[in-house]
C-alpha positions in Angstrom: -0.3 0.1 0.0 3.3 2.6 0.3 3.3 2.4 -3.2 0.0 4.2 -3.4 1.2 7.3 -1.1 2.5 10.2 -3.3 6.5 10.5 -2.7 6.5 13.9 -1.1 4.9 16.3 0.1 2.1 16.3 3.2 -1.0 14.0 4.2 -4.0 14.5 5.6 -4.9 11.4 8.4 -7.9 11.0 6.0 -5.5 9.5 3.4 -2.9 7.6 6.5 -5.9 5.7 8.6 -8.9 3.7 7.8 -11.0 3.4 5.6 -9.4 4.9 3.1 -6.0 4.9 4.3 -3.2 1.7 4.6 -3.1 2.8 8.1 -6.0 -0.1 9.4 -6.3 2.6 13.0 -9.4 4.6 14.6 -8.7 8.1 14.0 -8.6 8.0 18.8 -6.1 5.9 18.1 -4.4 7.8 15.7 -4.4 11.1 17.6 -3.2 8.7 21.2 0.1 7.4 19.0 0.6 11.5 17.8 0.8 11.7 22.3 3.2 8.8 22.8 5.3 9.0 20.3 3.8 6.2 18.2 3.8 8.0 15.5 4.8 10.9 13.8 3.7 14.2 14.8 1.5 16.7 12.5 2.6 20.0 11.1 0.8 22.8 11.3 -0.7 24.5 7.6 -3.4 26.6 8.5 -5.9 27.4 11.8 -8.2 24.0 11.0 -5.8 22.0 8.6 -3.2 19.5 10.0 -0.9 17.5 7.8 2.1 14.9 8.1 5.2 14.5 5.9 4.5 11.9 3.6 8.1 10.7 4.2 7.1 10.3 8.2 3.9 8.1 7.3 6.4 5.9 5.3 8.8 5.0 7.6 5.7 4.3 10.0 4.3 1.3 7.4 8.1 0.4 6.5 8.6 -0.1 10.6 5.2 -1.5 10.9 2.6 0.7 12.1 1.0 -1.6 15.3 
């Protein structure tokens, strides 16, 4: 599934987690993982726009998202 991700750039949460993304977890589990350091930290592009670097998500998938 990492092949479906762009080479570089940014991803919104809906493109990362289930049902459309490659990581099959819920939004609350994702945010808990961000808080405790299991998942990459986000970047804010605006007051209501949160994104993650594609490179960070690829690295997470390669090491095994659990």
